N, C-alpha and C positions, 0 to 999 in steps of 0.2 A: 566766291560767285560774283560775277559782274551782271548787271541788269540793264537791258535795252530799253529805257524808261523814256515815253514821248508825253509832251504836255502841249496842251494849248489853252489860251485863255480869251475869255469873253467878256467884255466892259459892257456893261447893262447901260451905260450912258451916265450914269450919276456917281461913279466911282466906284460902284459895288462889281466885283469880278468873280466869275463863274470860271474855275478851273477843270478841266479835263485831263486826265492822266491814264495811259496805258502802260501795260509792260512790267507791271509791279505785281500786281494780284491775279490770281486765277488763270494762269496762262495755259491751263490745258482745255478751256473753253474754247471755242470757236473765235471769240471774241468778248473781251472784258474791258472796262473802263471804270476809274472811280471819278465821280463828278462831286465836286467841292464847291460850296460858297460858304464864308464864315467857317463856323465849327459844324455846319451840316455836309455829312459825305455819305452817297450813295454808290455801292458797287453793283454794277449792272454786268450780266453775263448773257450770252447767246449761245446755245448749241443747236444745230441742224444735222440731222442725220444724212449721210451721203445719199440714201437712196429711198424712194418711196415705195409704200406697202402697195400690193396690186390691188386694183380695184378702189382706189382712192381718186377722187377728181376734185379735191379742195386742199386748201392748206390746214394741215393740223397744228394750229398753232396755239399754245399757253401762253399766257404773261402772269406772272406771280409778282406782286409788289408785297413785300413784308417788313415790318420794323421790329428790329432787335432791341429790346427791352433796355438792355447795356448801353444801347446809344444814348439814352436819356438818363443812364446811372439809376435804373428803376428794376426791381425784381418782378416778374409777372404775378399777378394774383391767381388765385384757383387755386386747387389741391395740388396739381401737378408742378406748379412754379415753373413753367417753361412756356414758351411760345408754342400755340397751338393751331388749329385752323384759323383761316385769314378772318379777321374782323370786317364787319360791313365797310367800315372805312378803307380797309387795305383792298377789300373788292372792288371798290368803287373807283378807286386810284388804278387798279389792275385794268378795270374796263376801259378807262380814259387812254391808257397806253395801247392798248390792244385795238381799240377802234381808229386809232391815229396809224397804227402800223400796218394793219392787215391789208387794207385796200392799196399798200405800195410794192407787195410782193408780186412777182410775175404770176400771172393767171395760170401758166402751166407749170408752176413749182408746188409740189405736193409733199415735200419731205416734212417729216415731223420735226417741229420747231419749237424750243422753248426758251423763253426770257425771263430771267429772273433777276429782280431789281431790290436790294435790300438797304434799309436806312440802317448803317451802321456806325454814324456819330450824328448826334442832333444839337442843333443851336435853336433855343426856345422860340426865338423869335423869326427864324426863316423857315418857311413853309417846304417841306420836301417834296410835296406833289406837283409843284409847278417844275420840278426838276426831274422828274422821273422819266417823263417822254424823251428829253434831250438825252439822259443816262443811256436808255434803251436802244435809242438811235445810232448812238455813238458807239455801243458795243457792236451792233450790227456793222456799222461802218469800218471798224477796223478787223473785220473778219474777211473771208471769201464767199459769204452768203450773198446770192443775188438779191438785190432789193433795189428798188426805184426810188430811193431816198437821196440824201437823208430827210429827215423830218426833224421838228422839236415842237415843244408844247410850252407855252407860258400861260401864266393868269394876268389878265387885265382888269384893272379895277378903276372906278372914278372916286377918288377922294379928296374930298374938299373941293370938289369941282375939276379937277386935274385927273388925267387918265395918268397910270402908273402902271410898271411892267413888273411882275412878282414884289407885290408889297409886302411889308414885315406883317406878322400875325397881329401886333398892336394896332398898326394902321389900318388893318382889313376890316376892323370892328367900325370904322365910319365909312366904309364904302357903300354907295348908292347903286353901284352895278359891280358885279364880279364874273368873270367868265375864263374857263379854260378854253385857250383856242390852239389847234395843233394845223400844221400845215409844211408844205414843202418850200422852196425858195420862189415856185410858181404859184401855187394853189393852197387855198385853205383847204383842209378834208375833216375836220371836227372841231364841233363848237359845244360847250356846256355851261350853264351857270344860272344866275338869277341876278335881278335886279328890282329896284323899288317904282314899279310901274312907269318904264321908261318908253320913250318913242322908238319907232323903227330906225329913224335915221341915227340916233345916238348908239344903238347897237352897231349899224354896220360903221359907224366912226370908230367905235372900240375894237371891232375886228380889224380893220384896216391899222390901226395903231400897234395891234399885236402882231400882225403879219410883219411889219417892218422889223421888229424885235426877232421874230422868228428866221427871216432871212440872214441876220448876222449869225445865229447860232448854227444855221445851216452851213454857212460858209466855213466856218471854225470846224466843221467836223470834215467837209471836203478836204480842208488842209490837213487834218490831222490824218486821214485816210491815204493821201499823198507822202507823208512822212513816214508812215508806216509800211508803205509799200503794199498797199492792199488794193489798189485800182483794179487789178484782174480778179475777177470772180469765177467760183468753180462752175465747170460745165456739169450739165445734168439733162436728164431726157426722162421724164416722169409720165409722159403721155403717149402711146400709141396712136396712130392715125390711119385711118382708112378713107382716102377722100372718095373714093368711088362710091363707097356705102354712103358717106354723107351727102354726096349728090342726089343719090337715089332717093334717101329718106326726105330731102328736102323736097324734090319735085314730087313726091308721091303723096307729102302732107300737109305742105306749107298752105294750099288754098284750103282745106280742111280745117286747119287749126285757126286759120285766119277767119272762118265762117262760125267755128265755136265762139271765138273772143268776141266776134260782133253781135252774137244772138242776143246779148244781155241778160242770159240765163244766172240763176242765184249759184250761191258758192257751190253747193253740193252738186249740182245738176251739170255745172260747168267742169268741175273736178272728175265727175263721172265720165262725161263725154271726152276730156282729155286723156284719162286712162284708158278709154276703147280704143283711142287713136294708136296710143303706145302698144298696147296689147296687139294691134293689128302689126305693126311694124314688128314687132319681136316673132309674131306667128310668121310673118312673110319670110324670115330669116331661115327657117325650116330647123327641123328635130337635130341636125348636125352640126348646128352653130356652136363655137365655143364660147365659154364664158367672156372672154375677151370681146367677141364678135358682139354679145348681147350688152356689155358694159358700154362699149360705143355707140350700140344703136341707142340705149337710153339717152347718152348724152348728146347725141345729134338731135334727138327728138326735143329735148329739153333746149337746144340752140333754136331749134324752128320755134318752138313756143314764143323765146326771147323776142326773136325778130319779129314775128308776126304780131304780137301784142304792141310792141311798141312802134311797128308800121302803122297799125290801125289808129292808134292816138295821135301820131304826127301828121298821117295824111287825112284823116277825116275826122279827128278829134273826138272818137268815140271811144269811151272806156270799157273795161269788161263788163261792168253791171249796167251799162247805157246810158250812164249819166255824162255831162259834159265836165269839162275841166274842173268848172268853179263850182258844181252842184254839191250840197251837202245831203248825206243820206238823212231819210227820215229819222225824228228824234221822239222820243216820249220819256216821261220821266214821272216819278212818284216820290212822295216824302212820307216818313211815318210809316213806312209799311211793316216795321217790325215793333210789336207793341212793347216789349221789354227792353230794347236798346234806348240808350239814351239819346239817339239821334240815327236815322238810317234814310238811306234813298236808294231808288233804283234810277239808273241811267241807261238808256238804250239808244244806241244810234246805228241805223242799220242792223248787222250781223253781230256788234259786238254790245255786250251788256256788262255791267258792274252792279252788285249789290254792296253797298259800302255802310258799314257802322260806325258810330261814333261813341266811344266810352269815357266819362269823366272820372277822372281821379285824384287822389290828394299829392300831397308833396311827396309821400312815402312811395309812390307808384312811379317818379320819375325813373328814368333809365340812366344808370350807371354806366358811364363811358372810361374805360380804363385802357388805354393804348399808352404806347411808348411816345407818343409827340402829342396826342392829344386826350385829355382826360377831364372828367368833370360830370356833369348832369343834363339831362334832355327832357324837357316836359312837354314834346311835340312830337309824337311817334306816327308814322303813316307806313302801314304795312300792305304789300300788293302780294296776292296769291293768284296763280295763274294752273288750275288744275286741268289735267288731260282732257276731262270731258268738254271744256270749253271749246275745243277744236274737233269735238267727236271722235278722240282718240283714246285708248287705253294703255297706259303706262305705268309703271310703279311710281309710287309716291317716295322720292328719295330727300325730301326736306326740300328748303329754300335755295333755288339756284341763283346764280349771278345776274341772270337776267330779270329775275323778279325784285332782286335787291336794287338792280339800277332803275328800273321802271318805278318802283316805289320812292326811291330818291328822288328822282326827277318831279313826281307828283307833290312830294313834300316840299320841295323848293318853291315850287308854284304856287301852294296854298299859304306856305309860312309867311309870305311877304304881306299878307292881308288878315293876319291873325291879330286879335287886340293885343295891348301891352299887359305886363303882369297885373298892373294895379286894376285893370278891366277884367282879367281872366285869372282867377288865382288856380284854376285847374290844370292837372297835368291831362294831355288830352291825347287819346289813343285813336286812329283812323284806320280801319282794316277794308280794302277793297277785294271782294272775292270776283274775279272775272267768271262769269256764268256762261258767256259766249265770246268767241273772238273771230274776228275777220277784220283786222286792221284797227292799228292804235288803242290798245285797252289802257295804256298809260294815261291818254287824253281823256277817255271816258272816267278813268280814276279821278283825276281833277275834277271834272264836271259832277260826278256822283260824290265825291269829297266835300264839295262846295255844299251843295244841296243838304247832306247829312249835318254837316256843322250848323247850317242854319236852321234845320230842323231841331238840332239840340241846344238852340238858342244863343250860340257862340256869335258875339257880336263882330262879326267881319268887318272890315273897312268897306271892302267891295265883293261882290260875287266875281270869282274867277273861273273862266273856261279855257279849254285848250283844243288845239287842232293839229293834226299831222299831214304835212305837206310834202309831195313827192314832184320828181323831175324826170322826164324823158328826153334825152337829146340825142343827137347825130352830129358828130364832127364833119362828117363829109358834106352833109346839106347844110349844115349851120341851125335845123330847124330844132326848136325846143317846145316842151309842152309843160307846165306848171300845173300840178294837179292837186285840188283841196280834198281833204279827207280821204287819206288813200286806203286801198283794200290791202290785205295781206299779200295778195299776189302781187300787186303795183309796186308794194314795198320791196318784193323779192326779185322783180324783174327790172325794177326802176334804178335811176342813178342816185337818187337822193332821199332821205328819210329827214325830214326837217320837221320838229315838233315845237310849236311855239303857245305858250300861255300867258293869260292875261286878263285883266278888267277892262271896264270901258276907258279907265285912265290909261292904260299902257301896259307894256310886256314885265311879267313878273319871272319867267323862266324861259329857257329853250334849252333844245339839243338837236344839234345837226350832224349828219353822217354823210360822207360824200363818197362814192363808189367810183366816180371819175375825176379827172384832171380837168381844170379850167372853168371853173364857176365864175364867172364875172360878178364884179360887186353891182352891176346894173341889173343882172338876173337876180341875184341874192335880193337887193331892195324889191324887185318885183315879187320875189317869193314872199317876202314879209307883208307887202302891202296887201296881197291878195290873201294871206294867212289873217290880216286883221279882219279883213271883209268876212271871211268865214268864222272866225272866233266871235265876232259880234253877233253873227246870225245864230251861233249855237247858243250865247250867252242869250238871246231874246228867246229862245225855246225853253231855257231853264227857268228865265222869269216868269214865264207863263205858269210855272208849277210853283215857284216860290221866289219873290223878288227880295225879300229881306229877312235877318233873323226874326226867330221868335220874340216875343218880348220878354218871357220868362223860360227857364227850364222846365223840363216835363215834370209832372209832380212825382213821380218817382225816380227822378235824376237826385244824386246826391248834393247837398249843400255845404259851401265852404264858408267858414266867416275869417276874416283876418283880424288880429289883434297887435297892438305893438305895445311892448311894455320897456321898462328900463331894464338896461343891460345888467344890473345888479342884482335882478330877481329871475334871472334865467337858470341859476343853479337852484333855487327855491322851487320853481315849476318843476324842474326836472326830479329834483329829490336825490337823495344818496342812491348811487347804483340806479337812478330812473325809478325809484320807488314810488315817487309822488305822481308821475305823469301816468304809468302804468296803472297806478290805482284808479286813476281819474278815468282813462279809457275802459278799464274795466267795469267801473261802476255805471258811467255814463253811455257807453256804447258808441262813443265819438272817437274818431282817429285823431290824435294832437300829434302835431309836428311844430319843432322849435328850431331857430337857427338865429345865429348873431348875423346882422347885416348893419352897416353904417352905425356902428357903436349903439346898436338898440336890438333888442330881442322881437323876432318877427314870429307870431304864432298864427298856424292855420288849424281851424277844428273844423273836421269833416265828418259828416253823418248824414244818414238818409231820412232823418226826421227832426222837426224843429226842437222837439222837447230833449234830445241829446245835446243839441248845440247850447242850447240855454242852460243847461244843468253845469256844462263844462265852462261855458263862458263865466257863471256865477262863480263857480270854484276858483278858477284862474284869477279873477277880480279879488276875491277875498285873499288869495295868496299875495298879489302884488300891492294891494291897499296899503297904505302906510297908516299906523296909527295917529291917531289925533288926540292931543291933550284936551280933556273935557268931555270927551266922546265916551257913551256908554256901550259895552258890549255883552253879550251872551257869549260866557266862556264856559270852558269846560276844564276841571280839575286834571292836571297831567301827573302831578306828584305833592306829596306831603312831607313838610320839614319840621324840625321841632320849631321852626320861627314862624312857620306860616305855610302858604301853599302855593305852588306855580301853576298858574291858569291860563290856558291857550286862549287867547281872545280872537286871533286868526290864524289861519293854516301856517304852522312854522313859526308864529310869533307868541312866545309866552312870557308874562309878566307876574311878578312877586306881590301877592295878596299877603301881606305882613299880618301877623297874629294880632297887632294893635289895630288894622284896619278891617277887622271883620264885623266887628259889632261895635255899639258905644259901650258894651259891657267889656269887663276885662277878664281875659283867660289866661289860666296860669300853663297851660298846655294845648297841644293840638288834638289830643285824643278825643275822639269821638265828635269832633265838629264836621268833617268832611270826609268823604270816600272818593277815590279815584275814579273819575268818570262822572261825578255830580256835575249838575250845569249851576252855574252861579252867575247872576247878573253883577258886573263892575263897572266901575268909572276909572279912565285913565287920568291919574293924577299929576304925574310928571315923566319925562324922558331924560334920562341923565347922560353927560357926556359920552359915555361908552355904550348908549343905545338900550340900557335897562329901563324897563317899564315898571312902575310904580302903579299899583292898582289899590282900589279902596271899594268895598262892599258898605262900609259904614257909612260913605259920603250918600250913598242913595236910600239911606234908613232915616227916619224923622228922629231928630235928637229929643230923647225924652227929658222930661222935667227933672230937677233935682229932687230925689226923695228924701225924707228925713231919715230913712233907714233903708240901705240898699238891700233888696233881696238876694238869695244866693243866684249865682250866674248859670243859665240853662244852655245847653247847646243851640244855635240858632237852626233854623230850618234853612236848607239849601237853596 
C-alpha cells in the first residue's frame, strides 16, 4: 500500500525545526496532521459534519487536547490506570486553541465541528502546548472545512533579557515574561500569559515579536494546503434568510432598542425591557408563524440589539449603564468577613461580587500533579466557582466547567507573581473565589478579592494586585472605535474584544486577550493597555482604602509552621522503620510533620494550630538528631539487659552499653536484680569508639568510697 505523504518544515530561526506531516495517520478524518519538534509529536485531527442542525445559529465547536501517558513512557496513576477526563492543564491548552480558532470560522457556518489534539510522543524539554494551536490549524488547512485562517500559536518569553520563541522548559524557569500568542498572518486574536510586573510597552514588544514567528508558521500552512490540493473548500448553507422580515423588524424595533440601551437602566430592568420588545416582535408574527420564522425573528432582533448598542457607544459615547468609556463602576470591599477562615474578603464592583477565602495548609496539602508531560507538586492553588444564582438563573450543578478552570487559572497567574518565596512562606495556600453576583469580569473580581484575602491572612505579598477587563467597539466602515474600561457582561457579548489585565503599581503580572474581529492595530492595543493601567490603578486605590498591606501576623486560629534543617544522615532516624517514629510523634504531639531531602539536607516542616504541639515536636526531633558528646550526662532508659551489662537509650534511637563494671564502684557477679527494662538511669558518656558504639558509666557520677578495712557484701544499687 502506497502512502501519499506531504511535509513542510518551519525554521524557528535558531536551527530548531518544526515539521508538519499529513497523509500518513488518521486519513478518515476531514483533516489530520502530525506536528513534530525534536521527540515531541502531536497528532491533530478535525471532523466537521456536512450539515447543521435545525435551529442552531452558532458554531458547535469542541476542542480537546489530551496527553497520552505512553508518550512519556509512563503508566497513568489511579485505580483504572488509563487516561481519564482531561486534567486542568489539558483543559487550559484546549481553551487556548479553541479561543484562537473559533473567531476564524465563517459567521454563518454552524456544522458541529470537533478538533482533537493528542500528544503521542514527548520530549522532556520541548513544551507541547506551544505547538497545539499550529497542529490544530494545520489539520483544518489540509481539510475542505471553511476557515478564514490559517492561524498559529507560539510562546514568547524573555529570558536573560532576550525575547525567545518557544523556549525550552528548562530555559522558561528564568523567564521574566511568558505569553502564548495566537493570530493569523494579518492580526493577533488571542494572548494569555504572565509577567514579573512589566510595563505596557514591553508587553506590546513581546506580542509583535511573537507575531513575526506566527506569520512564518501561517505561510508554511498555506503552502501545505496547496501541496495537498485543498484550496477549494466545501459549499454549505446553514442559515435561512428572510430579508423582508429582517427589514421590518429593524424598522419596527431599532429606535426602541436604542432608547432602552440609552436609558442607563440596571441589568435586570434592561434585560426585561429587551425581552418585552422581543416578545412584541414574536407576537406580531401571528399564531401561524413557523418555527423557522420565529427562529429568524429572534436572530434579527438580536442583530438589532448588536447594532443599536454599538451605535450608541460610537456616536454618543454612552454605555448601557450610563457610564462613559473610562468610568469604573462603584467599588466596595471588606476583609475578615468570615471569622473561622484563615483569611477572607468580599470585593464588589458594580453588579459583580466575589467572596474569597484563604486556607493555609502544610506540605502534605500540596497538590500532586500527575500528567504525562508535567508532574510534581503545587503549593499555591486558586479555585474559582461560578454558581448559577450569581446571574439569577437556576440550572443543575454539573461540576467545574472549562470556563471556571480558565478564569481560576488567570487569577492564579496574576497573584502568583507577587507571592513571597518559600523561605518567607512555608504554607501551602488555597484561595477559593465564590462568585455571588456576576455582570462582567468576575475573574478580575477574583484577583482583587484574592489579594485582599491573602493580606487578611497575613501572607506577605510583594505588592497588592488588581485587575480590570477592557472592551472594544469598532466600525470598519467609519474607522470609529471606542475602548471600554470595566466592561459589563452585555458589552463583552456585543463587543469586539475582551482584554483582561492585572498588575500592581509596579507593572503587569498577567493578561488575557480575546479578539472577535480582525484588524486591531498596535496603536489601539497600546491605547487599550494604557487605559487599562488607569483603571487598574483606580481599582487598586479603592482596595487600599480597605487594606493596603498584609497583616503583621497570621490570625490567632491559623496554623503555624516551623521549619528545621537537619543533616541528611538523620532523615531515616526521624522517619523510623516503616515511618514508625514520625507517625508516633504526630500521634502524640498532634502536629503534622513532613520531611524531604533538599540540597543534601533534611528539610522538616512542623505544622500545628497551637504552640505547645509544635514545641513538643521540635523537642523530640532535636533529641533524635542531637549528636552524643563525650563527657555529657544523660537521663537514659534501660532498653535491654545482658549478662555483661545493660543497654541504655540516652537519646531517641541512640543506645549505649553500661557495662556491669561501670554500674557502681562495687563489684557485681551478675546482672540479676540490678535493673528492670524501662528503668531510668543517669549516666555519663565516656567514649565513642571508631564503630560509633557508646560507652556509658553510672559509676563515674557516684562519689568514690574510701577503701574500707573489710568490704561488706554488695547490694543492688537503686536505679
